[in-house]
PyMOL Python script that loads the backbone (N, CA, C, O; Angstrom):
from pymol import cmd

cmd.read_pdbstr("""\
ATOM      1  N   MET A   1      81.430 104.365  91.821  1.00  0.00           N
ATOM      2  CA  MET A   1      82.264 105.142  90.904  1.00  0.00           C
ATOM      3  C   MET A   1      82.062 104.563  89.506  1.00  0.00           C
ATOM      4  O   MET A   1      82.111 103.348  89.319  1.00  0.00           O
ATOM      5  N   LYS A   2      81.842 105.411  88.556  1.00  0.00           N
ATOM      6  CA  LYS A   2      81.581 104.978  87.193  1.00  0.00           C
ATOM      7  C   LYS A   2      82.881 104.659  86.473  1.00  0.00           C
ATOM      8  O   LYS A   2      83.956 105.107  86.872  1.00  0.00           O
ATOM      9  N   ASN A   3      82.766 103.874  85.403  1.00  0.00           N
ATOM     10  CA  ASN A   3      83.947 103.479  84.641  1.00  0.00           C
ATOM     11  C   ASN A   3      84.712 104.686  84.106  1.00  0.00           C
ATOM     12  O   ASN A   3      85.942 104.670  84.059  1.00  0.00           O
ATOM     13  N   GLU A   4      83.992 105.733  83.702  1.00  0.00           N
ATOM     14  CA  GLU A   4      84.669 106.936  83.200  1.00  0.00           C
ATOM     15  C   GLU A   4      85.531 107.557  84.290  1.00  0.00           C
ATOM     16  O   GLU A   4      86.657 107.980  84.028  1.00  0.00           O
ATOM     17  N   GLU A   5      85.005 107.613  85.512  1.00  0.00           N
ATOM     18  CA  GLU A   5      85.763 108.175  86.633  1.00  0.00           C
ATOM     19  C   GLU A   5      86.990 107.317  86.919  1.00  0.00           C
ATOM     20  O   GLU A   5      88.065 107.839  87.215  1.00  0.00           O
ATOM     21  N   LEU A   6      86.823 106.003  86.829  1.00  0.00           N
ATOM     22  CA  LEU A   6      87.955 105.105  87.058  1.00  0.00           C
ATOM     23  C   LEU A   6      89.037 105.349  86.026  1.00  0.00           C
ATOM     24  O   LEU A   6      90.223 105.378  86.353  1.00  0.00           O
ATOM     25  N   ARG A   7      88.622 105.527  84.763  1.00  0.00           N
ATOM     26  CA  ARG A   7      89.581 105.763  83.694  1.00  0.00           C
ATOM     27  C   ARG A   7      90.340 107.062  83.920  1.00  0.00           C
ATOM     28  O   ARG A   7      91.552 107.113  83.716  1.00  0.00           O
ATOM     29  N   VAL A   8      89.657 108.088  84.329  1.00  0.00           N
ATOM     30  CA  VAL A   8      90.305 109.375  84.582  1.00  0.00           C
ATOM     31  C   VAL A   8      91.328 109.220  85.697  1.00  0.00           C
ATOM     32  O   VAL A   8      92.459 109.687  85.563  1.00  0.00           O
ATOM     33  N   LYS A   9      90.952 108.571  86.800  1.00  0.00           N
ATOM     34  CA  LYS A   9      91.890 108.389  87.904  1.00  0.00           C
ATOM     35  C   LYS A   9      93.076 107.546  87.474  1.00  0.00           C
ATOM     36  O   LYS A   9      94.208 107.820  87.870  1.00  0.00           O
ATOM     37  N   LYS A  10      92.825 106.515  86.658  1.00  0.00           N
ATOM     38  CA  LYS A  10      93.913 105.663  86.181  1.00  0.00           C
ATOM     39  C   LYS A  10      94.865 106.474  85.319  1.00  0.00           C
ATOM     40  O   LYS A  10      96.083 106.354  85.455  1.00  0.00           O
ATOM     41  N   ASP A  11      94.320 107.296  84.437  1.00  0.00           N
ATOM     42  CA  ASP A  11      95.149 108.098  83.540  1.00  0.00           C
ATOM     43  C   ASP A  11      95.974 109.127  84.299  1.00  0.00           C
ATOM     44  O   ASP A  11      97.079 109.468  83.876  1.00  0.00           O
ATOM     45  N   THR A  12      95.453 109.623  85.411  1.00  0.00           N
ATOM     46  CA  THR A  12      96.187 110.645  86.162  1.00  0.00           C
ATOM     47  C   THR A  12      97.130 110.043  87.195  1.00  0.00           C
ATOM     48  O   THR A  12      97.883 110.765  87.848  1.00  0.00           O
ATOM     49  N   MET A  13      97.089 108.724  87.341  1.00  0.00           N
ATOM     50  CA  MET A  13      97.944 108.056  88.313  1.00  0.00           C
ATOM     51  C   MET A  13      99.335 107.864  87.696  1.00  0.00           C
ATOM     52  O   MET A  13      99.526 107.001  86.839  1.00  0.00           O
ATOM     53  N   ASN A  14     100.273 108.653  88.127  1.00  0.00           N
ATOM     54  CA  ASN A  14     101.631 108.541  87.630  1.00  0.00           C
ATOM     55  C   ASN A  14     102.587 109.025  88.706  1.00  0.00           C
ATOM     56  O   ASN A  14     102.182 109.294  89.837  1.00  0.00           O
ATOM     57  N   ASP A  15     103.847 109.131  88.347  1.00  0.00           N
ATOM     58  CA  ASP A  15     104.844 109.550  89.329  1.00  0.00           C
ATOM     59  C   ASP A  15     104.634 110.979  89.805  1.00  0.00           C
ATOM     60  O   ASP A  15     105.185 111.368  90.835  1.00  0.00           O
ATOM     61  N   GLU A  16     103.855 111.764  89.086  1.00  0.00           N
ATOM     62  CA  GLU A  16     103.603 113.143  89.488  1.00  0.00           C
ATOM     63  C   GLU A  16     102.546 113.234  90.580  1.00  0.00           C
ATOM     64  O   GLU A  16     102.411 114.271  91.229  1.00  0.00           O
ATOM     65  N   MET A  17     101.789 112.147  90.787  1.00  0.00           N
ATOM     66  CA  MET A  17     100.768 112.156  91.832  1.00  0.00           C
ATOM     67  C   MET A  17     101.462 112.232  93.190  1.00  0.00           C
ATOM     68  O   MET A  17     102.443 111.532  93.443  1.00  0.00           O
ATOM     69  N   LYS A  18     100.950 113.070  94.033  1.00  0.00           N
ATOM     70  CA  LYS A  18     101.515 113.220  95.371  1.00  0.00           C
ATOM     71  C   LYS A  18     101.147 112.002  96.216  1.00  0.00           C
ATOM     72  O   LYS A  18     100.096 111.387  96.037  1.00  0.00           O
ATOM     73  N   TYR A  19     102.037 111.679  97.132  1.00  0.00           N
ATOM     74  CA  TYR A  19     101.825 110.554  98.044  1.00  0.00           C
ATOM     75  C   TYR A  19     100.503 110.717  98.788  1.00  0.00           C
ATOM     76  O   TYR A  19      99.731 109.765  98.904  1.00  0.00           O
ATOM     77  N   GLU A  20     100.243 111.915  99.290  1.00  0.00           N
ATOM     78  CA  GLU A  20      99.033 112.172 100.069  1.00  0.00           C
ATOM     79  C   GLU A  20      97.778 111.952  99.238  1.00  0.00           C
ATOM     80  O   GLU A  20      96.772 111.459  99.748  1.00  0.00           O
ATOM     81  N   GLU A  21      97.832 112.316  97.954  1.00  0.00           N
ATOM     82  CA  GLU A  21      96.685 112.119  97.067  1.00  0.00           C
ATOM     83  C   GLU A  21      96.435 110.626  96.840  1.00  0.00           C
ATOM     84  O   GLU A  21      95.293 110.169  96.869  1.00  0.00           O
ATOM     85  N   ALA A  22      97.505 109.878  96.616  1.00  0.00           N
ATOM     86  CA  ALA A  22      97.374 108.435  96.421  1.00  0.00           C
ATOM     87  C   ALA A  22      96.815 107.777  97.676  1.00  0.00           C
ATOM     88  O   ALA A  22      95.940 106.915  97.592  1.00  0.00           O
ATOM     89  N   LEU A  23      97.314 108.180  98.827  1.00  0.00           N
ATOM     90  CA  LEU A  23      96.839 107.627 100.095  1.00  0.00           C
ATOM     91  C   LEU A  23      95.364 107.954 100.307  1.00  0.00           C
ATOM     92  O   LEU A  23      94.600 107.106 100.767  1.00  0.00           O
ATOM     93  N   ALA A  24      94.966 109.165  99.976  1.00  0.00           N
ATOM     94  CA  ALA A  24      93.561 109.556 100.121  1.00  0.00           C
ATOM     95  C   ALA A  24      92.666 108.714  99.215  1.00  0.00           C
ATOM     96  O   ALA A  24      91.573 108.316  99.618  1.00  0.00           O
ATOM     97  N   GLN A  25      93.127 108.441  97.990  1.00  0.00           N
ATOM     98  CA  GLN A  25      92.349 107.599  97.086  1.00  0.00           C
ATOM     99  C   GLN A  25      92.234 106.179  97.631  1.00  0.00           C
ATOM    100  O   GLN A  25      91.176 105.556  97.544  1.00  0.00           O
ATOM    101  N   LEU A  26      93.327 105.673  98.193  1.00  0.00           N
ATOM    102  CA  LEU A  26      93.279 104.342  98.807  1.00  0.00           C
ATOM    103  C   LEU A  26      92.277 104.309  99.956  1.00  0.00           C
ATOM    104  O   LEU A  26      91.499 103.363 100.078  1.00  0.00           O
ATOM    105  N   GLU A  27      92.294 105.330 100.787  1.00  0.00           N
ATOM    106  CA  GLU A  27      91.363 105.396 101.916  1.00  0.00           C
ATOM    107  C   GLU A  27      89.918 105.443 101.436  1.00  0.00           C
ATOM    108  O   GLU A  27      89.035 104.853 102.060  1.00  0.00           O
ATOM    109  N   THR A  28      89.674 106.142 100.333  1.00  0.00           N
ATOM    110  CA  THR A  28      88.332 106.211  99.766  1.00  0.00           C
ATOM    111  C   THR A  28      87.885 104.840  99.272  1.00  0.00           C
ATOM    112  O   THR A  28      86.745 104.434  99.497  1.00  0.00           O
ATOM    113  N   ILE A  29      88.780 104.137  98.604  1.00  0.00           N
ATOM    114  CA  ILE A  29      88.461 102.796  98.113  1.00  0.00           C
ATOM    115  C   ILE A  29      88.107 101.879  99.285  1.00  0.00           C
ATOM    116  O   ILE A  29      87.106 101.164  99.238  1.00  0.00           O
ATOM    117  N   VAL A  30      88.922 101.902 100.322  1.00  0.00           N
ATOM    118  CA  VAL A  30      88.673 101.060 101.499  1.00  0.00           C
ATOM    119  C   VAL A  30      87.334 101.410 102.135  1.00  0.00           C
ATOM    120  O   VAL A  30      86.545 100.527 102.471  1.00  0.00           O
ATOM    121  N   ARG A  31      87.086 102.709 102.297  1.00  0.00           N
ATOM    122  CA  ARG A  31      85.818 103.138 102.917  1.00  0.00           C
ATOM    123  C   ARG A  31      84.622 102.631 102.114  1.00  0.00           C
ATOM    124  O   ARG A  31      83.656 102.132 102.692  1.00  0.00           O
ATOM    125  N   LYS A  32      84.677 102.756 100.784  1.00  0.00           N
ATOM    126  CA  LYS A  32      83.566 102.310  99.941  1.00  0.00           C
ATOM    127  C   LYS A  32      83.390 100.799  99.996  1.00  0.00           C
ATOM    128  O   LYS A  32      82.265 100.299  99.980  1.00  0.00           O
ATOM    129  N   MET A  33      84.501 100.073 100.060  1.00  0.00           N
ATOM    130  CA  MET A  33      84.404  98.609 100.161  1.00  0.00           C
ATOM    131  C   MET A  33      83.797  98.203 101.501  1.00  0.00           C
ATOM    132  O   MET A  33      82.932  97.330 101.563  1.00  0.00           O
ATOM    133  N   GLU A  34      84.258  98.841 102.560  1.00  0.00           N
ATOM    134  CA  GLU A  34      83.737  98.513 103.895  1.00  0.00           C
ATOM    135  C   GLU A  34      82.252  98.853 104.028  1.00  0.00           C
ATOM    136  O   GLU A  34      81.521  98.187 104.761  1.00  0.00           O
ATOM    137  N   ALA A  35      81.815  99.887 103.317  1.00  0.00           N
ATOM    138  CA  ALA A  35      80.414 100.309 103.382  1.00  0.00           C
ATOM    139  C   ALA A  35      79.547  99.594 102.342  1.00  0.00           C
ATOM    140  O   ALA A  35      78.361  99.896 102.204  1.00  0.00           O
ATOM    141  N   ASN A  36      80.140  98.649 101.614  1.00  0.00           N
ATOM    142  CA  ASN A  36      79.416  97.906 100.570  1.00  0.00           C
ATOM    143  C   ASN A  36      78.776  98.837  99.540  1.00  0.00           C
ATOM    144  O   ASN A  36      77.647  98.606  99.106  1.00  0.00           O
ATOM    145  N   GLU A  37      79.496  99.883  99.152  1.00  0.00           N
ATOM    146  CA  GLU A  37      78.976 100.853  98.186  1.00  0.00           C
ATOM    147  C   GLU A  37      79.308 100.488  96.744  1.00  0.00           C
ATOM    148  O   GLU A  37      78.882 101.183  95.821  1.00  0.00           O
ATOM    149  N   LEU A  38      80.060  99.412  96.533  1.00  0.00           N
ATOM    150  CA  LEU A  38      80.510  99.061  95.190  1.00  0.00           C
ATOM    151  C   LEU A  38      79.891  97.750  94.738  1.00  0.00           C
ATOM    152  O   LEU A  38      79.734  96.816  95.524  1.00  0.00           O
ATOM    153  N   ASP A  39      79.536  97.693  93.440  1.00  0.00           N
ATOM    154  CA  ASP A  39      79.081  96.410  92.916  1.00  0.00           C
ATOM    155  C   ASP A  39      80.309  95.584  92.520  1.00  0.00           C
ATOM    156  O   ASP A  39      81.435  96.075  92.603  1.00  0.00           O
ATOM    157  N   ILE A  40      80.109  94.372  92.102  1.00  0.00           N
ATOM    158  CA  ILE A  40      81.210  93.448  91.862  1.00  0.00           C
ATOM    159  C   ILE A  40      82.170  93.961  90.776  1.00  0.00           C
ATOM    160  O   ILE A  40      83.383  93.790  90.895  1.00  0.00           O
ATOM    161  N   ASP A  41      81.643  94.576  89.740  1.00  0.00           N
ATOM    162  CA  ASP A  41      82.502  95.109  88.683  1.00  0.00           C
ATOM    163  C   ASP A  41      83.347  96.271  89.195  1.00  0.00           C
ATOM    164  O   ASP A  41      84.525  96.391  88.859  1.00  0.00           O
ATOM    165  N   GLU A  42      82.743  97.112  90.000  1.00  0.00           N
ATOM    166  CA  GLU A  42      83.476  98.232  90.573  1.00  0.00           C
ATOM    167  C   GLU A  42      84.540  97.760  91.557  1.00  0.00           C
ATOM    168  O   GLU A  42      85.622  98.341  91.639  1.00  0.00           O
ATOM    169  N   ILE A  43      84.223  96.700  92.304  1.00  0.00           N
ATOM    170  CA  ILE A  43      85.206  96.160  93.246  1.00  0.00           C
ATOM    171  C   ILE A  43      86.436  95.685  92.493  1.00  0.00           C
ATOM    172  O   ILE A  43      87.562  95.976  92.897  1.00  0.00           O
ATOM    173  N   ALA A  44      86.232  94.961  91.407  1.00  0.00           N
ATOM    174  CA  ALA A  44      87.358  94.459  90.619  1.00  0.00           C
ATOM    175  C   ALA A  44      88.208  95.619  90.103  1.00  0.00           C
ATOM    176  O   ALA A  44      89.436  95.574  90.176  1.00  0.00           O
ATOM    177  N   ALA A  45      87.561  96.639  89.591  1.00  0.00           N
ATOM    178  CA  ALA A  45      88.289  97.802  89.064  1.00  0.00           C
ATOM    179  C   ALA A  45      89.012  98.548  90.184  1.00  0.00           C
ATOM    180  O   ALA A  45      90.151  98.983  90.015  1.00  0.00           O
ATOM    181  N   GLN A  46      88.346  98.691  91.319  1.00  0.00           N
ATOM    182  CA  GLN A  46      88.947  99.417  92.436  1.00  0.00           C
ATOM    183  C   GLN A  46      90.129  98.653  93.033  1.00  0.00           C
ATOM    184  O   GLN A  46      91.091  99.265  93.496  1.00  0.00           O
ATOM    185  N   LEU A  47      90.061  97.329  93.025  1.00  0.00           N
ATOM    186  CA  LEU A  47      91.196  96.542  93.510  1.00  0.00           C
ATOM    187  C   LEU A  47      92.420  96.757  92.628  1.00  0.00           C
ATOM    188  O   LEU A  47      93.539  96.867  93.128  1.00  0.00           O
ATOM    189  N   LYS A  48      92.207  96.816  91.322  1.00  0.00           N
ATOM    190  CA  LYS A  48      93.322  97.082  90.405  1.00  0.00           C
ATOM    191  C   LYS A  48      93.895  98.472  90.648  1.00  0.00           C
ATOM    192  O   LYS A  48      95.111  98.662  90.667  1.00  0.00           O
ATOM    193  N   THR A  49      93.008  99.436  90.833  1.00  0.00           N
ATOM    194  CA  THR A  49      93.454 100.801  91.126  1.00  0.00           C
ATOM    195  C   THR A  49      94.224 100.835  92.437  1.00  0.00           C
ATOM    196  O   THR A  49      95.270 101.476  92.531  1.00  0.00           O
ATOM    197  N   ALA A  50      93.712 100.152  93.437  1.00  0.00           N
ATOM    198  CA  ALA A  50      94.376 100.117  94.742  1.00  0.00           C
ATOM    199  C   ALA A  50      95.767  99.509  94.630  1.00  0.00           C
ATOM    200  O   ALA A  50      96.707  99.992  95.262  1.00  0.00           O
ATOM    201  N   GLN A  51      95.908  98.463  93.838  1.00  0.00           N
ATOM    202  CA  GLN A  51      97.228  97.843  93.650  1.00  0.00           C
ATOM    203  C   GLN A  51      98.210  98.839  93.056  1.00  0.00           C
ATOM    204  O   GLN A  51      99.359  98.913  93.493  1.00  0.00           O
ATOM    205  N   ARG A  52      97.771  99.606  92.064  1.00  0.00           N
ATOM    206  CA  ARG A  52      98.650 100.608  91.443  1.00  0.00           C
ATOM    207  C   ARG A  52      98.990 101.721  92.437  1.00  0.00           C
ATOM    208  O   ARG A  52     100.127 102.191  92.486  1.00  0.00           O
ATOM    209  N   LEU A  53      98.001 102.136  93.225  1.00  0.00           N
ATOM    210  CA  LEU A  53      98.241 103.179  94.224  1.00  0.00           C
ATOM    211  C   LEU A  53      99.214 102.702  95.297  1.00  0.00           C
ATOM    212  O   LEU A  53     100.089 103.458  95.722  1.00  0.00           O
ATOM    213  N   ILE A  54      99.069 101.470  95.732  1.00  0.00           N
ATOM    214  CA  ILE A  54      99.979 100.916  96.732  1.00  0.00           C
ATOM    215  C   ILE A  54     101.397 100.879  96.190  1.00  0.00           C
ATOM    216  O   ILE A  54     102.343 101.232  96.894  1.00  0.00           O
ATOM    217  N   LYS A  55     101.548 100.454  94.944  1.00  0.00           N
ATOM    218  CA  LYS A  55     102.882 100.421  94.332  1.00  0.00           C
ATOM    219  C   LYS A  55     103.465 101.824  94.244  1.00  0.00           C
ATOM    220  O   LYS A  55     104.639 102.035  94.545  1.00  0.00           O
ATOM    221  N   LEU A  56     102.643 102.781  93.830  1.00  0.00           N
ATOM    222  CA  LEU A  56     103.106 104.164  93.728  1.00  0.00           C
ATOM    223  C   LEU A  56     103.573 104.666  95.090  1.00  0.00           C
ATOM    224  O   LEU A  56     104.641 105.267  95.199  1.00  0.00           O
ATOM    225  N   CYS A  57     102.775 104.420  96.131  1.00  0.00           N
ATOM    226  CA  CYS A  57     103.142 104.860  97.485  1.00  0.00           C
ATOM    227  C   CYS A  57     104.425 104.172  97.940  1.00  0.00           C
ATOM    228  O   CYS A  57     105.321 104.818  98.484  1.00  0.00           O
ATOM    229  N   ARG A  58     104.513 102.878  97.719  1.00  0.00           N
ATOM    230  CA  ARG A  58     105.703 102.133  98.135  1.00  0.00           C
ATOM    231  C   ARG A  58     106.942 102.668  97.420  1.00  0.00           C
ATOM    232  O   ARG A  58     107.992 102.851  98.035  1.00  0.00           O
ATOM    233  N   ASP A  59     106.813 102.917  96.122  1.00  0.00           N
ATOM    234  CA  ASP A  59     107.943 103.442  95.350  1.00  0.00           C
ATOM    235  C   ASP A  59     108.381 104.814  95.861  1.00  0.00           C
ATOM    236  O   ASP A  59     109.574 105.091  95.982  1.00  0.00           O
ATOM    237  N   LYS A  60     107.401 105.665  96.157  1.00  0.00           N
ATOM    238  CA  LYS A  60     107.738 107.000  96.667  1.00  0.00           C
ATOM    239  C   LYS A  60     108.431 106.917  98.027  1.00  0.00           C
ATOM    240  O   LYS A  60     109.392 107.642  98.285  1.00  0.00           O
ATOM    241  N   LEU A  61     107.940 106.035  98.889  1.00  0.00           N
ATOM    242  CA  LEU A  61     108.562 105.875 100.201  1.00  0.00           C
ATOM    243  C   LEU A  61     109.986 105.325 100.075  1.00  0.00           C
ATOM    244  O   LEU A  61     110.895 105.775 100.773  1.00  0.00           O
ATOM    245  N   THR A  62     110.170 104.360  99.188  1.00  0.00           N
ATOM    246  CA  THR A  62     111.499 103.783  98.974  1.00  0.00           C
ATOM    247  C   THR A  62     112.466 104.832  98.440  1.00  0.00           C
ATOM    248  O   THR A  62     113.615 104.909  98.876  1.00  0.00           O
ATOM    249  N   LYS A  63     111.991 105.640  97.490  1.00  0.00           N
ATOM    250  CA  LYS A  63     112.833 106.692  96.916  1.00  0.00           C
ATOM    251  C   LYS A  63     113.207 107.719  97.984  1.00  0.00           C
ATOM    252  O   LYS A  63     114.361 108.136  98.075  1.00  0.00           O
ATOM    253  N   THR A  64     112.243 108.117  98.774  1.00  0.00           N
ATOM    254  CA  THR A  64     112.497 109.099  99.829  1.00  0.00           C
ATOM    255  C   THR A  64     113.478 108.546 100.858  1.00  0.00           C
ATOM    256  O   THR A  64     114.380 109.254 101.306  1.00  0.00           O
ATOM    257  N   GLU A  65     113.302 107.288 101.230  1.00  0.00           N
ATOM    258  CA  GLU A  65     114.213 106.664 102.184  1.00  0.00           C
ATOM    259  C   GLU A  65     115.638 106.642 101.636  1.00  0.00           C
ATOM    260  O   GLU A  65     116.588 106.942 102.358  1.00  0.00           O
ATOM    261  N   ALA A  66     115.785 106.288 100.359  1.00  0.00           N
ATOM    262  CA  ALA A  66     117.112 106.255  99.746  1.00  0.00           C
ATOM    263  C   ALA A  66     117.741 107.645  99.728  1.00  0.00           C
ATOM    264  O   ALA A  66     118.935 107.794  99.986  1.00  0.00           O
ATOM    265  N   GLU A  67     116.938 108.655  99.424  1.00  0.00           N
ATOM    266  CA  GLU A  67     117.442 110.030  99.412  1.00  0.00           C
ATOM    267  C   GLU A  67     117.879 110.468 100.808  1.00  0.00           C
ATOM    268  O   GLU A  67     118.906 111.129 100.962  1.00  0.00           O
ATOM    269  N   LEU A  68     117.103 110.099 101.818  1.00  0.00           N
ATOM    270  CA  LEU A  68     117.453 110.461 103.188  1.00  0.00           C
ATOM    271  C   LEU A  68     118.742 109.761 103.619  1.00  0.00           C
ATOM    272  O   LEU A  68     119.602 110.379 104.247  1.00  0.00           O
ATOM    273  N   LEU A  69     118.877 108.508 103.294  1.00  0.00           N
ATOM    274  CA  LEU A  69     120.083 107.771 103.629  1.00  0.00           C
ATOM    275  C   LEU A  69     121.305 108.358 102.924  1.00  0.00           C
ATOM    276  O   LEU A  69     122.391 108.426 103.500  1.00  0.00           O
ATOM    277  N   GLU A  70     121.118 108.781 101.677  1.00  0.00           N
ATOM    278  CA  GLU A  70     122.205 109.403 100.927  1.00  0.00           C
ATOM    279  C   GLU A  70     122.601 110.727 101.571  1.00  0.00           C
ATOM    280  O   GLU A  70     123.786 111.033 101.695  1.00  0.00           O
ATOM    281  N   GLU A  71     121.614 111.501 101.976  1.00  0.00           N
ATOM    282  CA  GLU A  71     121.890 112.777 102.650  1.00  0.00           C
ATOM    283  C   GLU A  71     122.638 112.550 103.956  1.00  0.00           C
ATOM    284  O   GLU A  71     123.564 113.289 104.290  1.00  0.00           O
ATOM    285  N   GLN A  72     122.229 111.519 104.690  1.00  0.00           N
ATOM    286  CA  GLN A  72     122.897 111.218 105.962  1.00  0.00           C
ATOM    287  C   GLN A  72     124.347 110.810 105.726  1.00  0.00           C
ATOM    288  O   GLN A  72     125.242 111.234 106.458  1.00  0.00           O
ATOM    289  N   SER A  73     124.578 109.988 104.709  1.00  0.00           N
ATOM    290  CA  SER A  73     125.951 109.543 104.451  1.00  0.00           C
ATOM    291  C   SER A  73     126.803 110.676 103.890  1.00  0.00           C
ATOM    292  O   SER A  73     128.007 110.713 104.142  1.00  0.00           O
ATOM    293  N   ASP A  74     126.214 111.593 103.142  1.00  0.00           N
ATOM    294  CA  ASP A  74     126.938 112.759 102.634  1.00  0.00           C
ATOM    295  C   ASP A  74     127.301 113.723 103.760  1.00  0.00           C
ATOM    296  O   ASP A  74     128.334 114.390 103.705  1.00  0.00           O
ATOM    297  N   GLY A  75     126.462 113.790 104.762  1.00  0.00           N
ATOM    298  CA  GLY A  75     126.668 114.701 105.859  1.00  0.00           C
ATOM    299  C   GLY A  75     127.691 114.238 106.871  1.00  0.00           C
ATOM    300  O   GLY A  75     128.100 115.009 107.739  1.00  0.00           O
ATOM    301  N   GLN A  76     128.101 113.012 106.772  1.00  0.00           N
ATOM    302  CA  GLN A  76     129.069 112.483 107.757  1.00  0.00           C
ATOM    303  C   GLN A  76     130.473 112.583 107.281  1.00  0.00           C
ATOM    304  O   GLN A  76     131.396 112.183 107.991  1.00  0.00           O
TER     305      GLN A  76
END
""", "prot")
cmd.dss("prot")
cmd.show_as("cartoon", "prot")
cmd.util.cbc("prot")
cmd.orient("prot")
């Protein structure tokens, strides 16, 4: 993946990104690392991207869990 592509993905990575899209990007990063398709510079960049994607996914899951718990407590 070229630096320009990395920049575009980084710029589009925000709270509006869907969980499934973030997960798919993470899976792509893992697949490329496992297949040794990345050079050392790309690995460093992809690790940073993966960290941001993991945080985004974790935040979305935490938010969803809190909303579900709130709905459950409101329903009782």
